[in-house]
Backbone as ProteinMPNN parsed JSONL, in Angstrom:
{"seq_chain_A": "MPTDQLSRTFAALADPTRRDLVARLTLGDATLTELAEPYRMSLQAVSKHLSVLERAGLVSRGKDAQRRPVHLQPSVLEPVTDWLETYRRQAEERYQRLDAVLATLSDTRIDTPAGGTR", "coords_chain_A": {"N_chain_A": [[-11.08, 11.593, 13.131], [-8.994, 11.151, 10.568], [-7.567, 13.804, 8.91], [-5.702, 14.612, 7.173], [-4.005, 13.897, 3.807], [-2.513, 11.525, 3.371], [-2.783, 9.814, 5.705], [-6.057, 10.151, 5.314], [-5.998, 8.388, 2.464], [-4.239, 5.928, 4.149], [-6.034, 4.874, 6.04], [-8.594, 4.165, 4.518], [-7.474, 2.256, 2.473], [-7.38, 0.359, 4.519], [-9.122, -1.446, 4.711], [-9.695, -4.566, 3.274], [-11.219, -5.144, 1.115], [-11.671, -2.94, 0.117], [-8.644, -2.44, -0.828], [-8.98, -4.724, -2.503], [-10.55, -3.443, -4.726], [-9.196, -1.317, -5.675], [-6.738, -2.532, -6.48], [-8.034, -4.079, -8.693], [-8.9, -2.066, -10.362], [-6.822, -1.113, -11.339], [-5.811, -2.316, -13.791], [-8.126, -0.58, -15.471], [-10.566, 1.248, -16.014], [-13.952, 1.209, -14.489], [-17.464, -0.369, -14.095], [-20.071, 0.169, -11.709], [-21.193, -1.858, -11.179], [-20.099, -3.844, -12.814], [-17.497, -3.979, -11.289], [-18.746, -5.005, -8.62], [-19.553, -7.711, -9.345], [-17.454, -9.418, -7.951], [-18.31, -10.091, -5.136], [-19.498, -11.047, -2.803], [-21.841, -9.305, -1.881], [-23.824, -6.733, -1.574], [-24.493, -4.268, -4.207], [-25.235, -2.249, -3.413], [-23.664, -2.117, -1.399], [-20.865, -2.232, -1.887], [-20.61, -0.027, -3.041], [-20.565, 2.181, -0.828], [-18.184, 1.186, -0.121], [-16.445, 2.065, -2.31], [-17.118, 5.124, -2.543], [-15.795, 5.538, 0.063], [-13.424, 5.164, -0.899], [-13.733, 7.42, -2.618], [-13.749, 9.374, -1.571], [-10.954, 9.806, -0.155], [-9.588, 10.405, -2.276], [-8.753, 8.451, -3.905], [-10.512, 7.343, -5.853], [-12.069, 8.632, -8.865], [-15.282, 9.136, -10.305], [-17.005, 8.933, -13.124], [-18.785, 10.555, -15.712], [-20.335, 8.557, -18.148], [-22.399, 8.998, -20.919], [-24.686, 6.43, -20.142], [-23.287, 5.207, -18.507], [-21.176, 4.696, -15.637], [-18.452, 5.286, -14.989], [-15.755, 4.342, -13.185], [-13.493, 5.18, -11.967], [-9.689, 4.828, -10.882], [-6.982, 7.186, -9.027], [-4.557, 6.962, -9.634], [-1.865, 9.068, -8.719], [-2.123, 9.36, -6.023], [-1.573, 7.338, -5.061], [1.032, 8.271, -4.648], [2.058, 9.61, -2.536], [2.001, 8.249, -0.502], [3.982, 5.961, -1.693], [6.521, 7.013, -1.313], [5.875, 7.697, 1.377], [6.762, 5.566, 2.622], [8.812, 4.256, 1.325], [10.695, 6.384, 2.322], [10.961, 4.756, 5.027], [11.396, 2.307, 4.296], [13.959, 2.696, 3.442], [15.425, 3.706, 5.251], [15.219, 1.568, 7.796], [16.854, -0.423, 5.796], [19.274, 0.214, 5.523], [19.863, 0.344, 8.487], [20.156, -2.44, 8.753], [21.498, -2.927, 7.192], [24.133, -2.114, 8.267], [24.289, -3.297, 10.704], [24.815, -6.109, 8.977], [27.261, -5.604, 9.046], [28.665, -4.775, 10.818], [28.097, -7.561, 12.608], [29.636, -9.036, 10.253], [32.275, -8.501, 11.277], [32.491, -9.082, 13.519], [32.556, -11.584, 13.507], [34.343, -12.12, 11.2], [36.35, -11.986, 13.639], [36.193, -14.067, 14.725], [37.313, -16.06, 13.772], [40.069, -15.401, 13.255], [40.542, -15.863, 15.872], [42.585, -18.129, 17.419], [42.214, -21.571, 18.468], [42.828, -22.297, 21.755], [41.581, -19.214, 22.382], [42.643, -17.325, 23.401], [45.289, -15.121, 22.045]], "CA_chain_A": [[-11.415, 11.442, 12.31], [-7.869, 10.902, 9.429], [-7.646, 15.11, 8.244], [-4.567, 14.95, 5.987], [-4.138, 13.366, 2.938], [-1.633, 10.311, 3.877], [-4.092, 9.533, 6.305], [-7.526, 9.913, 4.346], [-5.534, 6.956, 2.039], [-4.132, 4.864, 4.806], [-7.607, 4.4, 6.134], [-9.259, 4.041, 3.34], [-7.255, 1.062, 2.655], [-7.13, -0.412, 5.447], [-10.563, -2.503, 4.872], [-8.983, -5.679, 2.664], [-12.027, -5.153, 0.036], [-11.537, -1.685, -0.755], [-8.088, -2.71, -1.57], [-9.004, -5.445, -3.679], [-11.152, -2.868, -5.663], [-8.222, -0.676, -5.707], [-5.759, -3.193, -7.765], [-8.871, -4.314, -9.607], [-8.529, -0.613, -10.91], [-5.457, -0.583, -11.614], [-6.221, -2.346, -14.819], [-9.151, 0.218, -16.068], [-12.112, 1.633, -15.348], [-15.049, -0.083, -14.559], [-18.346, 0.216, -13.762], [-20.446, -0.559, -10.053], [-22.028, -3.572, -11.819], [-18.9, -4.348, -13.179], [-16.586, -3.943, -9.736], [-19.039, -5.734, -7.342], [-19.404, -8.765, -9.479], [-17.043, -10.994, -7.671], [-18.393, -9.813, -3.935], [-20.943, -11.428, -2.26], [-22.536, -8.031, -1.118], [-25.575, -5.698, -2.27], [-24.659, -3.053, -4.695], [-24.904, -0.655, -2.419], [-22.49, -1.766, 0.104], [-20.131, -1.951, -2.639], [-20.973, 1.7, -3.584], [-19.917, 2.558, -0.131], [-16.686, 0.84, -0.439], [-15.884, 3.141, -3.765], [-17.526, 6.133, -1.713], [-14.731, 5.774, 1.107], [-12.377, 5.57, -1.8], [-13.709, 8.46, -3.357], [-13.304, 10.252, -0.675], [-10.001, 9.731, 0.167], [-9.551, 11.11, -3.348], [-8.149, 7.347, -4.846], [-11.527, 7.177, -7.155], [-12.888, 9.281, -9.113], [-16.499, 8.349, -11.27], [-17.037, 9.219, -14.149], [-20.384, 10.306, -16.772], [-20.514, 8.445, -19.92], [-23.428, 8.538, -20.638], [-25.577, 5.7, -19.468], [-22.27, 4.559, -17.9], [-20.873, 5.567, -14.447], [-17.178, 4.834, -13.972], [-15.026, 3.871, -11.707], [-11.457, 5.412, -12.41], [-8.431, 4.799, -10.143], [-6.732, 8.255, -9.341], [-2.952, 6.751, -9.216], [-0.977, 10.302, -7.831], [-2.278, 9.969, -4.337], [-0.811, 6.78, -3.847], [2.384, 8.31, -4.761], [2.818, 10.477, -1.37], [2.362, 6.667, 0.312], [5.016, 5.503, -1.339], [7.328, 8.379, -0.683], [5.941, 7.649, 2.598], [7.049, 3.869, 2.78], [10.641, 4.227, 0.887], [11.48, 6.653, 3.653], [11.497, 4.166, 6.162], [12.247, 0.788, 4.331], [15.398, 2.369, 3.16], [15.422, 3.514, 6.839], [15.696, -0.081, 7.609], [17.73, -1.429, 4.68], [19.912, 1.044, 6.324], [20.166, -0.181, 9.519], [20.022, -3.728, 8.232], [23.316, -3.469, 6.258], [24.835, -1.359, 9.884], [24.205, -5.454, 11.317], [26.007, -7.026, 9.017], [28.736, -5.28, 9.477], [28.849, -5.635, 13.018], [28.09, -8.83, 12.546], [30.771, -9.331, 9.45], [33.383, -8.141, 12.167], [31.97, -9.971, 15.107], [32.625, -13.54, 12.733], [36.008, -12.177, 11.116], [37.379, -12.069, 14.698], [36.352, -15.573, 15.78], [37.64, -16.889, 12.706], [40.726, -15.101, 13.677], [40.97, -16.505, 17.269], [42.812, -19.736, 17.868], [41.474, -22.672, 19.294], [42.093, -21.07, 22.799], [40.688, -18.675, 22.567], [43.563, -15.934, 22.817], [46.001, -14.83, 20.433]], "C_chain_A": [[-9.686, 11.978, 11.507], [-8.32, 12.847, 8.581], [-6.623, 14.758, 7.126], [-4.262, 13.466, 5.348], [-3.718, 11.801, 2.963], [-2.608, 9.325, 5.153], [-5.115, 8.754, 5.861], [-7.153, 8.175, 3.389], [-5.451, 5.614, 2.46], [-5.36, 3.685, 4.863], [-8.503, 4.085, 5.362], [-8.834, 2.64, 2.205], [-7.13, 0.184, 3.528], [-7.79, -1.958, 5.238], [-10.046, -3.447, 2.936], [-10.398, -5.466, 0.835], [-11.973, -3.817, -1.5], [-9.681, -2.076, -1.442], [-7.451, -3.441, -2.429], [-9.147, -4.374, -5.168], [-9.977, -2.042, -5.814], [-7.372, -1.384, -6.915], [-6.955, -3.338, -8.683], [-9.163, -2.765, -10.542], [-7.584, -0.239, -12.063], [-5.127, -0.791, -13.249], [-7.151, -2.335, -15.942], [-10.548, -0.13, -15.386], [-12.925, 0.397, -15.291], [-16.042, 0.329, -13.795], [-18.624, -0.599, -11.748], [-20.22, -1.845, -9.996], [-20.398, -4.4, -11.588], [-17.651, -4.909, -11.371], [-17.612, -5.332, -8.746], [-19.873, -7.079, -8.087], [-18.929, -9.624, -8.689], [-17.273, -11.071, -6.357], [-19.793, -10.671, -4.022], [-21.672, -10.293, -1.274], [-22.725, -7.44, -1.915], [-24.397, -4.638, -3.044], [-23.634, -1.847, -3.902], [-23.735, -0.826, -1.382], [-20.807, -2.25, -0.307], [-20.084, -0.329, -3.128], [-20.165, 2.2, -2.291], [-18.888, 2.035, -0.09], [-15.935, 2.046, -1.177], [-16.496, 4.544, -2.855], [-16.726, 6.764, -0.622], [-13.488, 5.405, 0.054], [-12.429, 6.906, -2.633], [-13.545, 9.404, -2.061], [-11.868, 10.676, -0.326], [-9.28, 10.301, -1.109], [-9.044, 9.572, -4.337], [-9.129, 6.924, -6.195], [-11.964, 8.45, -7.156], [-14.34, 8.563, -10.36], [-17.216, 9.351, -12.127], [-18.294, 9.47, -14.837], [-20.056, 9.86, -17.322], [-21.594, 8.209, -19.8], [-24.574, 7.66, -19.904], [-24.974, 5.673, -17.803], [-22.011, 5.169, -16.883], [-19.785, 5.126, -14.209], [-16.828, 4.785, -13.772], [-13.35, 4.349, -11.743], [-10.003, 5.792, -10.724], [-7.526, 6.736, -10.573], [-5.258, 7.792, -9.033], [-1.603, 7.722, -8.479], [-1.805, 10.019, -7.023], [-1.806, 8.642, -3.604], [0.491, 7.429, -3.906], [3.29, 9.057, -3.345], [2.5, 9.02, -0.159], [3.364, 5.95, 0.102], [6.141, 5.646, -1.474], [7.247, 7.837, 0.624], [7.199, 6.197, 3.459], [8.04, 3.458, 2.234], [11.16, 4.942, 2.061], [12.034, 5.473, 4.707], [11.886, 2.511, 5.92], [13.492, 1.02, 3.784], [16.431, 2.725, 4.665], [16.395, 2.038, 7.251], [16.301, -0.466, 7.543], [19.075, -0.626, 5.621], [20.61, 0.635, 7.601], [20.782, -1.941, 9.604], [21.58, -3.68, 8.123], [24.781, -2.684, 7.673], [25.225, -3.174, 10.556], [24.496, -6.328, 10.605], [27.036, -6.773, 8.425], [29.391, -5.243, 10.128], [29.38, -6.865, 12.871], [29.44, -9.744, 11.469], [32.239, -9.243, 10.392], [34.098, -8.545, 13.135], [33.009, -11.651, 14.161], [33.848, -13.802, 12.008], [36.811, -12.206, 12.012], [37.013, -12.855, 15.446], [36.986, -16.018, 14.863], [39.38, -16.708, 13.088], [41.59, -15.784, 14.858], [41.313, -17.377, 16.628], [41.956, -20.686, 18.819], [41.58, -22.29, 21.208], [41.699, -20.226, 23.129], [41.727, -17.135, 22.745], [44.526, -16.062, 22.368], [47.634, -15.143, 21.233]], "O_chain_A": [[-9.214, 13.064, 11.843], [-9.274, 12.985, 7.816], [-7.136, 14.665, 6.011], [-4.241, 12.365, 5.898], [-4.517, 10.934, 2.608], [-2.89, 8.129, 5.082], [-5.298, 7.537, 5.853], [-7.783, 7.13, 3.556], [-5.942, 4.594, 1.975], [-5.629, 2.596, 4.358], [-9.446, 3.549, 5.944], [-9.598, 2.142, 1.378], [-6.696, -0.914, 3.179], [-7.336, -3.083, 5.445], [-10.105, -2.949, 1.812], [-10.081, -5.745, -0.321], [-12.076, -3.688, -2.72], [-9.572, -1.926, -2.659], [-6.348, -3.359, -2.969], [-8.44, -4.341, -6.176], [-9.671, -2.58, -6.878], [-7.32, -0.931, -8.058], [-6.866, -2.564, -9.637], [-9.853, -2.883, -11.554], [-7.551, 0.463, -13.073], [-4.501, 0.014, -13.939], [-7.292, -3.133, -16.869], [-11.184, -0.977, -14.759], [-12.809, -0.756, -15.706], [-15.871, 1.184, -12.925], [-17.968, -1.317, -10.994], [-19.555, -2.631, -9.322], [-19.856, -5.107, -10.739], [-17.335, -5.945, -10.786], [-17.116, -6.38, -8.332], [-20.833, -7.514, -7.451], [-19.597, -10.635, -8.474], [-16.649, -12.007, -5.857], [-20.683, -10.859, -4.851], [-21.975, -10.488, -0.097], [-22.079, -7.391, -2.961], [-23.442, -4.268, -2.362], [-22.583, -1.215, -3.794], [-23.098, 0.023, -0.758], [-19.877, -2.518, 0.454], [-19.07, 0.175, -3.612], [-19.056, 2.665, -2.553], [-18.188, 3.03, 0.099], [-15.058, 2.772, -0.709], [-15.426, 4.935, -2.389], [-16.756, 7.953, -0.303], [-12.402, 5.452, 0.633], [-11.458, 7.404, -3.203], [-12.807, 10.366, -2.273], [-11.624, 11.878, -0.216], [-8.159, 10.73, -0.833], [-9.008, 9.738, -5.557], [-8.738, 6.382, -7.229], [-12.203, 9.217, -6.224], [-14.158, 7.588, -11.09], [-17.852, 10.35, -11.79], [-19.107, 8.569, -14.627], [-18.973, 10.364, -17.617], [-22.061, 7.462, -18.941], [-25.327, 8.224, -19.11], [-25.46, 5.873, -16.689], [-22.477, 6.308, -16.847], [-19.745, 4.445, -13.184], [-16.744, 6.003, -13.612], [-12.321, 3.709, -11.523], [-9.73, 6.73, -9.975], [-7.443, 7.323, -11.651], [-4.754, 8.345, -8.055], [-0.639, 7.25, -7.877], [-2.77, 10.706, -7.357], [-1.632, 8.487, -2.395], [1.212, 7.032, -2.99], [4.499, 9.1, -3.119], [2.917, 9.077, 0.998], [3.89, 5.298, 1.004], [6.911, 4.72, -1.726], [8.294, 7.474, 1.162], [7.994, 6.101, 4.394], [8.383, 2.302, 2.482], [11.955, 4.373, 2.809], [13.194, 5.322, 5.089], [12.381, 1.71, 6.713], [14.24, 0.072, 3.547], [17.528, 2.307, 5.034], [17.556, 1.656, 7.105], [16.858, -1.051, 8.471], [19.707, -1.322, 6.417], [21.837, 0.613, 7.696], [21.622, -2.424, 10.363], [22.5, -4.208, 8.748], [25.997, -2.868, 7.735], [26.246, -3.844, 10.71], [24.566, -7.455, 11.097], [27.648, -7.393, 7.555], [30.574, -5.58, 10.184], [30.545, -7.257, 12.938], [30.019, -10.774, 11.813], [33.195, -9.962, 10.101], [35.259, -8.545, 13.546], [33.925, -12.392, 14.516], [34.434, -14.882, 11.935], [37.991, -12.402, 11.72], [37.227, -12.773, 16.655], [37.61, -16.906, 15.444], [40.025, -17.749, 13.216], [42.772, -16.126, 14.876], [40.821, -17.695, 15.545], [41.19, -20.378, 19.732], [40.562, -22.059, 21.861], [41.321, -20.185, 24.3], [41.442, -16.062, 22.213], [44.885, -17.222, 22.164], [48.668, -15.086, 20.568]]}, "name": "protein", "num_of_chains": 1, "seq": "MPTDQLSRTFAALADPTRRDLVARLTLGDATLTELAEPYRMSLQAVSKHLSVLERAGLVSRGKDAQRRPVHLQPSVLEPVTDWLETYRRQAEERYQRLDAVLATLSDTRIDTPAGGTR"}
């Protein structure tokens, strides 16, 4: 079972329903009933998905009289963004180096006479 925050976040977001719930909560707080509306599953099933997101720290449930809105905790996504950005940047740098090597090879072939020798 994942123990660090990044692992908990990735594990919670591994499910497409939970990713959709997070995406919908970026538009604003919503109740369990509102969140469950578009799904073909029970309120209990949606509640279980929300519990996973809550344990990962991605959402919190408030108490507003009779209403219990679910609120997205976007700051929990920052370490995920930072982690992804690190590897995106490294991959981009590798591609830029490869592009430079390929450009050098391409320039060399253009400069070579048709006979293949200089």
